[in-house]
N, C-alpha and C positions, 0 to 999 in steps of 0.2 A: 453237955447237950449243946450248949450255945457254940463251943469250938467246933463240933463236928458239923451243925448246919453252917457256921461260915466255911469251913474248908468244903463244903458240897455246892456253897454258893461259888466260892472262887473256883473249884473245878469246873463247874457249867460254863461260867463265865470266861475263863481260858479256852474251854473248848469252844465255845461260841466264836470267839474272836479267831482260834486256829482255823476254824470251819470257812468264815470269811477269807480269810487269809488262802486256804487252799481252793477255794472255789474260783479264784481269779487265775489260776493256772491251767492253762487248757493241755489236757491229755497227758495230767501229770502220773507219773510212776506210782504205783502202789506198792511201797517198801513193806518188805518182812523183817519186824523187829527183833526176830529170833535168830537172824543171821549174825554171823561173829562180827560185822564190821559197825553194827550196831552196838556191840557190848562196851565199844569205848567211846560211845556219844557222850557219857557223863562227865569224862575228862576234858572232852573237847570244849564243852559249853562253860566250863570254868575258866578256861584263858582266851574265851571270845569277848570283844571289845563293844560296849553298848553304844555305838556310833552310826549317823547316815551312811557314811562312807563306806561300812562294812556291808555288801551288798548281801552276801550270803554267808553261811558257815564255811568254816574250812573243813572240807572232808577230803580223807587222803582219795587219791584217785580209783585205788583198789576198792573203796567203797562205793561208787558210782551206782545208783538204783539201777536195776536194768527196766527195760522198756517191754509193755506188753505188744504182742502181735498187732501189727497195723495201725500202731500209733507211733509217734514221735514226740520226747518229751519237749518242751518249750523250756524248762531251764533246768539246769543241771549244777551239783554242788561241785565246789574248788572252781566255778567258774569266776572270772576276772568282772570287777566291777563297770569296765566298760562294755562286755556284754549285755550286763544288765541295764545299762542306759538304753540298748536297743529297743527294751520294751518295757515305758515305765509302768504300765501296770506290775508286770514280772518283777522289776525291781523294787517297788514298794512292798509288793508281797513278801520279798527275800527280808527285805529290813524289818519287816514285822516279825518273821520269823525268829531273826537274829537277835531280835529284843527278847522276845520271849524265852528263848535257849540261853541268854548270856545275865540273864537280869534275875535271880531267884528272887522269891518273895521272904525268903526266911532264909539270910547269908549265915545264920549259926548252925543250919540243919548238914550234917554231915554228908560227905560227898558219897554221891550214890554209887554202890557197887552192885553192879548188875549177877543175880543169881537166877537160876531157872526157877519160873515161878512154880510152886507145888501143883498148881492146878485148881479150878473152881473159884468162886468169890469168896471172901467175907462175909460172913452173916451179918455183922454190925454195920459195915460201911460200902456194901456192894462194889468194892474196889478189889480186882486182883490183888493176892496177897504180894505177888512180885511187887506193886507200886505203892504198898503201905507206909514205907519210910521213903520215899522218893518226894522231892520237889514239885512244886505246881509245873515249874519252869521244864523240869526232868519227864514229868506226864506227859505237858503238852510237845514237847519234843518227840517222845516215844510214839505219843495216839497220831501224829502228823501224818497223813497219808496213809492208817490204817484203816482196815474194813472188815465190818462182821459177815459171819456167812449169811446172816438174813437179808444184806444188801443185795447179794449178788441177783442181777437179772431181774430187781426188781423197782417198783415206780420209785423216782426219786433217788436209786441206787445207782450202782455200776454194772456193767458187763463183765460177765464172766467168761473164763478162755473154756473152749469146748475139748474134747479129746486128743483134738488134733494141734491145739494151742492156737486156734484161730479165733479171734474176738468180733463180735458183731456190737457196734457200740450204737445204740438209738438216739436219734437225731431230731430234735424239737425247736421251736423258736424259729427265729428270722435270720435265714443263712443268705439273704440274697449278696451279702458282701463276700460269703466265702468263694473258694476258687475250687477249682477240678480240673482233672487232666485224664485224657483218656490213655490206656497203656500202651497205644502204635508208636512205635517208634518215630520221633520228628514232633511229636504233637506236643503242645504248650497249653499250659494252664490258664483257664478263662474263668470269669465271675461267673457263678450259679446263674444270675440274674441275668446275664447276657446270653447264657445257655438256653434259659426259658423262653427267652423273647425271639429267638430263633423262629419259632413255631407257635403263631397265636391260637391261642384256644380260649373262646367264648366263655368256659368256665372261669378263667382268671378275671372275668370282668361282672360276675354275679350271675350269672346263667343259673336259673332254676332246675329247668327240666323236668318238672313235677306235673306237668300238664294244667295246671291251676294258676301259677302264678305268672302274671304279665313278664315274658322276658324281652318286651321290645326295647325298653333300654339297654338293657345288657347286650343285646347284640347290636344295637346302634352306637354303645362305646367301645365294643370290639372292632366295628368297621371304621368309627371316625381315629382309632390307634393304629389302624392298620396304613401301609403304605399301598401306593397303587399297584395293583397286580397281585399284591400280598395273599396269602393264602391262610384262611381262619377254619381250624376245627372245629366241629360240633361233636360232643360226645352223645352215647346214647342216651336214650329218654325222649320224653313228649314235650314238647314246644307249644307253648302258648303264646300265641302273637295278637296285638291288634291293627299293628301294621307292619310291613317288610322295611327293613332299613334302607335308608336313602342315603346319596353322595354323589359327589362328580367324578370320584376317582373308582374303577373295577377292581373287584375283590373276587375269588374264587373261595367259596365254602364247601368245605370235606365234611360230610354228613356220616360220621359213623354209626348208625344204627338210629337215628334221629327220626323222630315222628311228630306228625301232628298230634293236638290236644285230643282228638277223637280216636286216635292209634291208628291212623291212614296214612299212606307214604306222604313225605315233604316231597313237593314239586316245585315250587318257587320261593325266590328270596329277592323278590323285587327285579329290579334289572343286572344283578351280578349272577354269575354263572354258579350254579349248583352242582355239587359233584356227590353222587349217594349211589345208593345200590337200591334198584327198583326192580322187582320180582325176581329176585336173586342174581342179578347182574348188573354191571358198570353203568350208571345212568346220568347223563350230564344235561342240564336243562337251564334255560334263562325264560322265567316266567313273564318277563314285561322286557319291552324294548324302549328304546329310543332312535332318532332318526342318526342314521351314518353310524351304527355300531359294529364292533370288529364280530369274529365270527364267534360261536359257543366253542369250536373246536378248530384249532388250525394245527396242522403238520407241515415241517418245512424240512429237503433234504437238498442239500448242496453237496453236489459230485465236483470233488477235488481231486481224486487221485486220477493215475492213467494206469494201463496195463488191465493185469486181470485173467481170470478164465475165460477162453472164448465162450461165449453163448450163455454167460451166467446172470441170470434175473437179479437185480439189485431193486428193492420195493422199498417204497416209503410207508406203505401200510398193505399187511399182508395179513387174509384170514383163512384157516382151513377149516371146512365144516365136512366132516367124515359122516356118512351113515353105511354100519355095518349090515350084514344081511340080516341081524334079528330085526333091523329095522325098516326092512325093504317091504315087509306085510304091512306097514301102518298105512292107515286111510288119511292123516294128517298132510299136512303141506309143510315142507321144510324149505324156507328161504334164508340162503346164507348170509345176503344183504337185502336190506328193507328200506327203502326211503318212502315216505308219506308226506304228501304236500296235500294241504286243505285250506282252500283260500276262497275267502267271500268277500274280498276286497274289490272296490271299483276303482276307475281310473287308466291312465295309460301306461302303467308299467308292465313287466313280464314276470312271471311266478312259475320258477324253473324247480321239478321236483328233484333234480339230479344234473349237472353241468359238467363237462370236461371240456378242456383246453390243451392243446398240444401246441408250441410257438414257439419257432425258431426266430430269435432276436434280428432286426436289422443290422447289426454288425459282428454276426456268426460267422461271416468270410473274411474277418479282417485280418486272421492270423495267415493268409495265402495259402491254407493247407488244402483246398479245393473242395469237392461235394461233401457235404454234411449226411450223418446216419439218418435213416428213416425216422419220422416223428408220427405217432398215433393218438389221435385223440381218444382211441378207445380201443378194445381188442376183446374180443369174445374167442373163445375156443370149447366147444363141446365136443368130447369123447365117448365111441364106444368100445373099448378094448378087448370086448368079449370073443370077436371075432364070429357073432353067430348073427343071423337074419334078425329083421326089427321084428318079428312076429314072436320070435322067442325071446331075445334080448331086451326088447321094448323100445318104446319110442323115442327119439332124440330130436330135440329142437334147438337152434343156434340161439334164437332170440325171438321171443313172442311179443307182439304191440299189439294190446287190447285196447279199444275205444270205446267205452258205455255213453250213450247219451239218449235222450228223449225228445220228441218232437221235430221240426225242420229244421235244416240249416242253408237259408235263402243265401246268405253270406259266403257260404264255404268257408266257414272261421274252424271248422272240425277235421284235423288232419292225422291221419295215423302214421307218417312219415313225412318229413319235411325235410327238403335239402335246400340251403341257401348259399351261395356264393356270391363273392365281392373281391373289389381289390384290396390288399391290405391297406394300401393308402390311395387315398382319393384324388388326391394329386398327381399321382405318379401314372406309368403306364397299365392301363387295364391287364389283371389279371387274366388267367383263363386256366381254365379246370379241366385235364384232360380227359376224365369218365366222372360221369354223376354217380352212378352205381356201376360196379364192376362184379361181376360174378364169374371166378375161375376154376382151378384144379390146382392143388399143389402136388400132383403127380398125374403121371399119363396113362393112369389105368382107371381111375374112379371115373363115375359117370352119376349125372344127376337123371332122377326120372324126370321130372318137369323142373324147369330150371325158376319158372314164375309160374304160381299156379292163383289165378284170380277167380275164386269159385264164390264169390258174394254177389249179393244182389246191387243192380246201381240202376238209375235211372235218367242218366245223362250220358255217360261214357264210361267204358271200360279202360280206354286208354285215350287221353285227351291232349293233343298237341296242338290245339286251336291258337293257343296263346304262345306258343313257341316264337323266337325270333332266328331262322337260319341265316347264319352268315356265310358267304362264298358260296350261296347255292348249295349249302350243306343239305342232305336229305333227313325228314325227321324219322325217317323208319328205314334202318339198314340191315338185312338181313344175309347178305353176303350171296356169292355165287354156289349154285348147285346146293341149295338149302330150300326145303320145302315150307311154303307158308299155308297149312292145313286148315280145314273150315269145319271139321266135325271130329268127332272122337273116335272114328275109323280111320282117320286121316287119308281118305281115298278121294275126295275133290281137294284138289291144290295146286298152287302155283309154285313154278320152278325157274329159276333163271339158269340156261345152259351155257356156261363159259366158254365152252370149246365152239359152238355153234353162234356166240352171240345171240341168244334167241329166247324170249318169254315163252313160256308154255303154259296153260291150262291144261290140268292132266284129272283123268277121274280112273283111279286106282293106277293101272300101268299103261293107260291108253292116252295119249296126248289128244285133246280135242281141241286146241284151239293156242296159235302161236303166231307171235309177231317176231319178225326178225328185224336186224339190225338197220337194212334199208326201208324199213316201214311196212316190207309184204306182210300181208295176213292169209295163214292159210288154216282152213277149219275142217275138222274130219267129224263126219256125222254118221251115225250108227243108228238111225229112228227111221226105218222105212215105211213102215206101217203107219200109224195117223198123225205122227210129230210133223213139226215144222223146223226148217233147217235155221231159218232165221226170223225171228219176230219184233217188231218195233211196235212199243205201245205208247199211250201217251199224247202230248201235244208237241207240234213243232210247225214252225213256217214252210218247212221244206222236209219232206220224209227222209231223202238221201239226195245229197247234193253232189253231184259229180263236175260241177262246173270247172274247177278248180284243179280238175286231173288232166293232164296233159296224156291223150291217148286217142287212137281214133276209133277205138270202141268203147263206148261207156258202158254197155252190158251186152255179152254174148251168151244166146241161150243156145242148148242142145236142138239136134233137128228134132221135130215134132213138140217141143216144150212151148208152154204157151205163157203169154202174160196177161193175169187177170186183172180186172178194173175195180173189182167188187167182191164182198166177204164170200158170197156164194159161189162164186167161179164160175158164172153163166156168162158174163160179159168177159171176152178172152180175145186177145190178138196173138196169132201163131204163126210160123212159115209151115207149109207143108203140103205136098203134092205138087211143088212149083207156085204156089200162089201165096200172097200174105193176105190172110184172112182175119176180119174183123167181125166177130160173133157180138150180139147184142142181146139175143134171145136164141132158145132152140129154134132152128131152122133159118134164122135169119140174120146174115152175115152180109158184109162187104167185101168183095174180093180185087185184088189188084196183080195181074200177073206179071210176069219179067218183061211183057213187051209194054206196059203202062196201060193197059187195059183195065179199065175200072166198071165193077159190075155192083149196081144199087138194087137190093130186091124191094122195091117199095115204089111210089109214085110222088109227085110234089104237091103238097097239100097246099089249096088257095086257101085257108083261112088262116095260116099262122106261118111261121119261119122257126123253125126250133134249131139253134146252134149249141152242140156241148163242146167245151173248150178246155183243153187242159195245157194252157200255156200262161203262166201267171205273170210272164213278164213282156207280153205282146197285148196290143188292143186288140178287144173282141171285134171292133167294128171301126173301121178306117175309113172315112170320104175325103175326098182329094180332088184339087181342081177349083171351077167358079161356079157358085150357086147363088140365086138370090136369097135362098132358106137351105139351112143345113139340113135341117128335119121338119117336115110339116106335117103336122097332124090336125090340121084344122077341118078336113072333110072326114077324120076318122070319130064315127061315131063310139066314143069310149067315155066313161067317167073318168078315168086314168089317162092322161095323155102319156105319163112317165111312172112308172112304179120301181121303187128301190128299195134294194133289202135295208134291214136294220144296221145301222153303221156305215153305211154306203154314201157316198158324197158324190155331188156335182161340181167338178172344177171348173172356173170362169175363165182361166186362161191357160195357157200351154204348159206352166211349170207345175200346174196342179196345189201352187200356194194359197190360192183363193180358192176356198172352197165352201159349199152349203150343205149340211147332214142332218138329220136325225137322228140322235144318241143321246141314252142317258134322260129319255123321256123329255128332252129339249130338242128345239131347231134351231141349230149353232150355224152361223157365221162365221168363219175362221179365217185367220191369216197365218201363215207359217205355222199350222197346228195351234195357235193360239186361238181362244174364243173371243171374237171380238163384240159380240152381240149375240144372245139367248134369248127365246121366247118359250116359255113354258105352258103346260096344257091349261093353266088359267088365264093365259093372257099376260102374265108378268114380264117385263121386259128387264133384260139387264144389259147395260151397255158398260163395258171396259175400257173405253177410249176410242180414240181416234190415231191420226198422224197428224191431227193439227196441234199447236201448241198449249192450247187453253183446256186439254182434255177431251171435252165434248163440246161441239158448237150446235146451237140449233139456229134455223132460220124459220121465223114464222111472219107470214103476211096476214093477218086476220086481227086488225086493230079492236076487234069486239071481243075478242076471246082470250084466254088465258094461256100463255105460252108453256105454262106446266101446271097440271090439275090433278092433285090426289086426292082421292076419296078414299072412303071407304074406314076402317077400324085399326089403329096401329097405338103402338107404345110410345114412337117418336116419329113425327111426322117428316123430319129430314135429319139425319145422321151423320155428323161429318166429323165425331170424335177419333175415329179412325183414320181421317186423310191426314197425310203428313204436309201441311202446307201452314204459312204463316198466317195467310187472309183468308178467312173461313166463307166470307161473301164479299164481294165486289160490287160497288152500284156507281151507274153513269151520275155523271152532273146534273145535279139537279133530281134526281129520283129519291123516293123515299120508303120507308117499310111501315105500311099500314098495321097496327096493331089489333085489328077487329075487322069484322065481314064488310063495315059501310065503308070504310076506307077515310073515316074522319080525323080519327088519333092516329099522327102519322110523326116517324123521325128520318129527319133528312137534312143532307149539306146543302148550304148556298155559298153565294159568295163572300157573306156575313160572317159562316161558322155552321155549327152544329145546331139544330133547330128541332124542337120538339113543339107540334103544333096541334092545333084543334081546330081542322078545318083551314081557313087562312087566317085565323088567329095564333100567334107566337106565344106559346105560354113559357116557354126557356131557353134561352141562346146561349152559346160557348163560343166565344170568339177565340182566334187563332193565339192571341196572347193569354188565353186561359182565365178570361174574367164571363163570369156569369152573369147573366140577368134575367130575372124574374119578373114576369107581370102582375104575378100574386105577391101575397107576403109568405116570409119564412117562418116556419113553427116548427121549430127542431121541439122534441120533447125532453131532451135533457138540458136544454138552454144552447146558448151560444158560445163558444169559447174561440176567442181571438187569437192570431199567432203571435207568438211571444218572441222579441228580438230584445238587444242589449241597446242603450240609450245610443251609443256609438253606430251601430247599425242601422238604426230608424233614422238617425240625422243623417246617414249617408244615402238615404232614399230619396229622390225628387222625381218632379213630372208626373206624379202619380195623379189618379183620379181624384177630384175634390170629396171627401166624404170617409176617404180610406182610414180605415182606422185598425190599428195595431195595439200590441199591450206592451209599455214599457218594463221591461224586467228590474233596470237600475231603480226606476221612481215609483214601481209597484201602482200603475196607474195607467189607464188606456191614454194612447195618443192618436189624434185625429190630424188628416192633413186637411188644411185649408188653404183660400188663396193667399195667405199669408204666411204659410208653410205649414211646421209641424207644432200643434198644440198640446198641453196636457189636459186633460178633463179633471175638475174638481170632483171630488167624490167625498160624501158624507156617511159617517155610519148609520146602519140601519137603526132604527126606534125600538 
């Protein structure tokens, strides 16, 4: 029994050693020990030497184990020692195997003669009957690499072959140092760790994505490990974050079904761009920004080829939006491209929802190949290929611009469409844009109904060209020749320039009513014989009709019997009829002048007055010439008004009518050259604006007992000179004073000794021309006396000062007094 236990222990020990040795051989082939090549293994082990230099057992080449599908043997029997040295672990394993096979524990045991086992296990030993007489070394050699059926495709077992001979081996453990190669031609093997690092995944940094665990640190670690501009993947799950990852280098996060902790879509990851799916589509977002950041999405296309199919359109970006007939009845809106800008920012910047720029660079003509291709900043094309009118096919709009706003726009800052032009370089020659807006046709048959339809309400102008700046006398509006400018929906009243006759005509429907020829001749055709007026002038004017500059012998020509009416009722008329010029002032009252110069007046001279009606605005109504003592004498006329003028009429005092007196704007005005020199209002207030004297206004008074100017009444300011631009508000004569109270006792004046404040004849204070002030009383300043401060050197440099002059010596920190003996320092003591 003891012998049996020892045998089992040794068998277990040898099996464990063999297992350890076999575990070091990667992907070693599993041999079948019932094959013929293993029948001679016993004889081979008898001749093997137990030395370290014998790396492997010598096996005939024909006995090389076969390899399983998909695996390569790491060591083969019959290999040289030099090949074993290439792998130290493999060499040690081979040496251990050779020791086990070459050194039997019982050398006296007979040589193993292999026979086919009868099958089954011996009940007493649990060892196959085939092995009952085998040595431990022989058993280890035969068991090396063998496998039980229960080991196949089991944990800690081996992978079996499927029916097609393909083996799938389970992989576990750290394989970062392993290599792999794709099957493509020319591919090379790379470490798996390097291949995994090609695409960063936040899961590799401990991302939980369970919606509860804080994933902030994991995302930050992933960002820290990523290079600038690298892509970081986020798998599906719920992301719980306390804060977004931060860093100075930008990254792109690709979210594949990643949600927020509450199940909502992930919409932001700091200042990095997030690529995800939102509402079932591709979504790019940057939730936070910093100054001067690049765009969220940029696309570049550099055209480097030449040639190609004529008319082919190469796109940087192209989107196709198709709505089949089944969708034509839908009431929803379909916008193939939508850009929305929400801005509440302030400042001087400009926020643009969509911008396009087409640029021809400064060096575009450097190759000398001539004019370049057309460039367009934008192109819109709207087509209706049905061939049916719009009431059947539906409406069609090239582009619509809507502006929505409330309240007023006092600055005209709300603009539906704005066109701005400028030179490309401010230092170069100013640029010229040929057309601001061009409307045309792509064929010769299509036509607009209305080219520009302005149907909206406006309160300033439909078209405002008042701020435009015409150059070279260019017209602000040019409609061309033989084209109508209509003024109603029926187009009947309209203007047209006839290029053949070079005449501008005003038409009503098909009748020309008014025309102006190239020589200035005016023709009017009137068809209103009933109650109409051929020509009516309304409003106000200095002259109703001025023909003074017209070089013609006849200013007005009337037809026979036609009259010239002088007032609205047409009672007062002048006409030529029956060989007489008749002037009618009332029914049956007229003055006539025949062709012989005989005048007939139906009335008598009135003794009481003379009434003269004049219609000659450039001539005098009454002219007196010759010599007389008095031009007009009304002294014997019993009348309250010697002369009465109409409102605004003036009396001129000399022949040029420059000096006048008139009553206008409720004031009596004396004017010179139209400028009022003196005015007198109805309250007796007189305003004098000056005279030709240099002093501005000079008044000569000869009344020594009265005031030259006396102002009485109530006023906020007696005399206000604040608006007078002068350096001297008041100038007094020598010895004159200003009295400060009604009795004239307290005065201020200038005498030969200086400026003097006095009480009657007593001088209270005097200031001489050297700046010395003398007081007749005591100086009592409420805040004390502050002496002027000088340095010792400055004080010593002063001389010939009045005795008693006191200054403060800053260097000696004490007062200095000027005496007859010069400067002396005062002795000061401390205040007790």
